[in-house]
N, C-alpha and C positions, 0 to 999 in steps of 0.2 A: 530333444528339447523338453523342458519342464516349465510349469507355471506355478508361481508362488504368489501369495497375497500378503502384503504388508499392511498392518492396520488392526485396530484403529491407532493412529498416531497420538502420542501424548504431547502436551505443550503446544497444541494447535487449537485455535478458536473454532470449534465445531468438529464435525466428524470427517475423517479422511481415510480412504483405503486406496491402495495402489496394487494393481495386478501386473506382475512382471513375467514375461516370457524369457527364460534363461537358457543359455547354451554355453557349455564350457566355462561356467562360472561368471558369465557376463550377461548383462541385460541386452536382449535383442529387440524387445518391444515393450512398451509400457502403456497401461490404460489407467487413468486417474478417475476415481469414483468419489463424488460428493454424495454420500448415501442418505442424507437427511433432508427431506423436502419440508419447506416451511410455509410457502404460499402467501407471502406478503403482497404480491401483485394482485392476487384474488381478494385479499382482505381489503385492499384500497378501493376496488371497483364498487361503484355505487355510493360512496361516501361524498360528503361535501368536500370541495377542492381544498379548503384550508385544513381539513383533517389530516392531510398528508404531513403537515408539520408536527403533528402529535404522533402519528403512527410510524413513520419511517425511522426516527431515531431508535425505535425498539428493535430494528433489524439487528443491531449489534451494540454490545456494551462497551466496546473499545474504540470504535470509530463512529460513534453516534453523531458527533459534530459534523463529520463529513457528510453523513446521510442528511442531516438537517440542512446543511449548506446547499446540497444538490437540490433538495426539494424546494427550498426558498428561491434558488436561482431559477428553477423551472416555473414556479409561480410568478416570479418577477418577469420572466420572458412572456408569460401568458398575458399579463396585464400591462406590460410596457413601462413599469416603474424603474427608476434608477435611484440608487442609494446615494446619500450625501457623502462627502469625503470622509468625515469622521466615522460613518458607518462602515465604509470600505476598509479603513484602517483597523477598526475594531474587529471586523470579520477576518482580516488577515491574521491578527493576533490570536483570535479564537481558534482558527483552523491550524495555525502553526503550533500552538500549544499542544493540541491533541496529537498532531502528526509527530512532533519531536518526542513527546512522551512515549508514543508507540515505538519509535526507533530505539529509545533507551531500553524499554521493556523487552523488545525483541532481542537485542544484543545480549543482555545479561540473563534473562530468564527463559527465553525460548531457544536461542541459538547456541550459546557458548557451553551449556551443560553437556552437550554431546561429546565435547573434547575431553571430558572427564571419564569417559567410558573405559572399561578394563581392557578393551582391545588395543588401547594406546599405551599400556603400561610400560612397554619397552622404549618409548620415546623419551628423550632427555628432558623434555619440557613437561611431561605428564604430571609429575607430583605437584609442581607449582600450580599448574592449570587446574587440576582437580581440587586442590585446596582452596583455590579462589572461586571456581565457577560450578562446582558440583551442585546439583539441584538440592535445594533446601539447606544443605550443610555447608555450602561454600561461604567464604568470608565476605564475598562481594555483596550478597543479597541485602543484608540489613541497611547498609549505607545507600545502596541503590534505591531501595523502596522508600527510604526517608527523603532522598533527593527528588524522586518522582512525585511523592505526595506534596512536598513543598512547591514544586513546579506547577502541579495541577491546581494549586490554590489560585493561580491566575484566572482559572475559569470561574471561580466564585465571583471575582471582581468583574470579569468581562461578560460572563454568560449566566450568572446567577446560580448555576449548578452544573454538575457533570456526573454521569452522562445524562442524556435526554433533556437538554435545555430547550426552551421555547424562545430564547433570546434572538435567534436568527429568524428574521421575517423577510418577506419579499422586498420591502423598502429599506432594509438596513438592520440595525441592532436595537433592541429595546433597552439595553443597559447603557446609560450615559456614563462616561468616565470623567470625573472631575479631577482637580489638581491633587487632592489628597489621595484618591485612588491611584493616580498615576505614579505618585511617589512610592506607594507600597508595591505596585506592580514592578516598578523598576528595581526595587530592592530584591524581589523574588527572582527577577531575571539575572541580577548580578550573583545571587546565590547559586542559580543553576549554572551560570557561566563558570563560577569557581569550581563546581563539581566536575564539569566537563574538562576544564583545563588541568585540574589537579589530579583527577582520578581516571577519567576515561581516555582522554587524548594525550595528556601529559605535555601540553604545549599551549601557547596562546592560540585562540581559535583562528585569528587572522593569519597567523603563521602557517598553520596546517592548511587552511583554505587556499593558501597561495601555492601549494605544491602543484606542479604542472605535469609530472610524468611519473611513470612507474619507477624509473631509476631513482628519482628524488624521493618517492615514497619509501622505497626499500632502504635507502641510506638514512632517511629520517627515522625510521622505526627500529634500526638495528640495536642501538644501545639505550634507547629512550625508555623511561618509566611510563607507566600507564597501561590500562587494560587493552585498549585498541592496539598499541604497539606489540603487546604480548600476543594478541591474536595474529598480527601480521607475521611474527616469527614462527608461530605454529602453522599458519596457513602455507607459508612458503616452504616449510619443511615437508608438508604434505602435498605440495604442488597444486593447491586448490585454485590458483590463478588459471589453471588449465582444465578445470572441471566444472561442469554444469552449463555448458554452452547450448543455447537453443538456436534460433534462426537469425539472431542479430537484427531483427526488426524491432524498432522501439516507438512507442506511442506516448504522448503526453498532451493533456488538455491545457497545460500551463497553470502556474500556481503563484498566488500572492502578488500578482503584477510584477513578479521578480523573475520567474522562470517561464519563458515563452512556450506556447504549445506548438505542436508539429509532429511530424512523422519522420523518423530517421531511416534513410535508405541504406542498403548495404554498400553502396558506392560512396558513402560519406556525405551525401546531400541531405538536407532537411527540407521536406515539403511542408507547405502550409497545411494546417488541419482542414479537411473537408468532411464535415460530419455526415454528409449525405452518403459517404462511402462506407459507413459503419453498417454491418449487418450481423444477424445471428442465425445460426444453422442449428436445428434441433434434431438432426438425423440420428445421433447416438444418445440422445437424452430420453428419459422416460416421460416424454411429452408428445402430444399429438403432432404428427409429422406434417411437413409442408415445405415449401421453398424457403430459402434464406430470405429474411426480411429485415428492412430497416427497423430499429426498435420503436419508432413512432407508429409503426403498423404491426408491431409484434403481438403475439398471443402466447399465453402460458396455460395450457390445458393438459391435465394429467392423462397419461397412457401407461400405466404401471406394468402392463404385460407386453410392451412393444418389443418385437424381435430386433436384435442387434443393438439394443440400448444397454448402457452400462453405468449411467450417472444421471443425476438430476440437473447437471450443468449443461447449458447450451454452449455452442462454439462461436464466439464472436470473431469476426474477420474485418479487416480494413481494406477495402478495395480488393477483397479476395485474399489478402495477405495475412499471414500469421504474425502477430506482433506481441512483444513483451511490454509490460508496463511496470512502473514502480520508481523508486528513487534513482536507480541507474538510468532508466529511460528518461526521467526528467532531466538529469544532469547531462546526458549525452545529447538530447535534443537542444538543451540550453547552451551547448558548446563548452561545458566545463572542461578545461584542458586535461586534468588527471583522469576523469571518467572516460574521456574520448581516447586517451592514450592506452588505458587498460583494455578497452574494447578493441582498439586497433591492433594491439599485440596478441590478444588471446581470445577475443570475443567476450560475450557476457559470461561471467563465471561467478563462483561462490565468493571469491575475494573481491571482485569488482562490485558485486551487489552490496556487500557489507561496507566497503569503502565509500560507496555512494551515500549510504546513510550517515556516515561520519562527516562527509562533505556537507550534507544538509544541516546537521547539527552545528557545524562550525560556521556556516555561512548565514543560516537563518536566525540564530540567536542575536548576532549584531544587527541584523535587519529589524528584528522585533524591537530592539532598543530605539532604533531610528523611527519606526512607525509610532511608537508610544510618544516620543517627543513631538511628532508632527500633529498629534491630536490637539484640536483647539477647544478647550473647555468652554461650554456655553453654546457652541454651535450644534446644530441638529445631528443626531445619529440615525434617524429613521424618517422616511417619508411615507405618508399614507398610501396604501395600495388598494384599489377597488378591483376585485376579481370580476371578469366578465362572465356572462352566462354560458358561453361556449368558446372553444378555441384550443390551441395546442401550445405547448412550451417544452423546453428542454433545459436541464441544468447540468452543466459539466464542471466538475471540480477535481482536484487532486487530493485523494486520501493518502495516508502514509504508504499504503501498499500500491498506489498507482491511480489510474484514471477511473473515475466513478461517474456514471451518467444516469440521470433520471429523465424519462420521457413521459409526458402525460397529455391526455386530451380530456376535455370536460364538455358535457352537454347538459343544458338546463341547470348549471351550477353543480352538477355531480360528476365524479370521476368516471369517465367512460372506459379509459384504458390507462394503465400505469405499467411501464416497463423499466427495468433496472439492469444495467450491466456494471458489475462490480469489478475491481481490479483482479481478484482471484478468478473471476469468470474468464477474463482474458488469459491469465497465466496458467490456469489449470483446466483450460478448455479440453474437451474430448476431441476425437476425430470429427471432421466435418463430412459432408456428403461425398466428397472426393477421397475420403480416407486419409486425409493429412492430419497428423497428430498436432496437438497444441504445444505451447512452449515447454512445460514441464515434461510432457511425454517425450519430447525430443531430447531434452537435457539429460534424461535418465539413461538413454541408450548408450551402451558401451561401458557402463559402470560395473565394478565388481560386486558380486552378491553371493551369499551362501556362507557356510560355516568357515570361520576364520577370516572373512572379509572385513575390512574396516567399515565404519558407519558412513561411508561416502554418500550413499543414497540419502541418509538423513540430513547431511550437510546441504546437499543440493535442494531437497524439498524445503528446508527451513530458510535457505538463502532467499527464497521468494516471499517469506513471511506470510503464509496462507491464512486467510480468514474465510473458512468454509461456510459459516452461517450467513455471510453476505452473499456468497456465491449462489446459494439456492433461495435467497430472498425470503 
């Protein structure tokens, strides 16, 4: 048996290394390393509670709205304020804009360029895929970047700026949307819909969202134009629907008042979310060791010379279970028929994770149009919130990559403890104290590796859409 290290990975937000134990050209064990410690949880300690709204968006430049929303929700729980209906609708729009923009960026700029690699030259689809999706040189990038930029203009109207907005507050949103702004936002949504229908999906969003099984998906994508159908033909040629399976446990906190939260059991049942079952284990992290703790009681102290550690990432567990989070988890928990059929047939896979992001694009854009029409100009968007001198709060939201939680406690108006579990913390978890590997570490076992092997490992890693800078806070 030999050990090889892959990394650092390109086209990944933050640093990532993966250590693989290889025997007979296959991975027999994997260890995922988040090698850059950032220390945001320590930075927050001792600050005024409201400072979290300024600091946490800086954790990440591509999911800063999700971080803002989680912090605002934690502070709202702390002070017991509820936002008005307009504020809730505006927050749904703000979070959905960032999440959908992330899905678009991931597909075109992070994920698809791997299919342009020279190792696939012999495949019948390679020339067309390389011309379309090759990094920097592919024909897709200019139009995608323009569509993404236009779509993100929504955040100018809704949140004042992106990234690092201060528009999300515990009591709602500070940017009121009037009739004139609503008309311009709707025009931007219609432009984004036109790009999705004409370029990415190649069909009406509602028609694609209505697909209910893998058989329907394959038949739908066979001769259809569009970049996602092109991916489907490529993926099925490579059997990626059978690659990248982890433990088939799925967690979602729920999103937009549209996708319910819960935990998917391997027997097909969905349990109600019990946040008290969440814990973090630091046995294999370069952090001071201790028993697994609920994040409300968690600590993050450095122990860089710790024996047996191989990452800065903790190991989150739900009731002791290893769970995956992300678009696929959201859709499976919500009961979306196509997502559930893909998982029932093959388990979580590269194809299923990508398809779930397309399902969200196709279902959330029409919902955004409805939310915009439901806003009542002149009604309040934010209620005043008075923070107490002491207490605890938690903010649970869904980022593009999955479930994001912030837990804070304050004493005499200052942050006493702040703990964050990001989506990639769940998905790229190291082994826990019992030696059980996290989702990606499981998903890599059995894959081919070495000279002449296809880039299957890259496909699996990117199917989770990692954000390593959030993972290490």
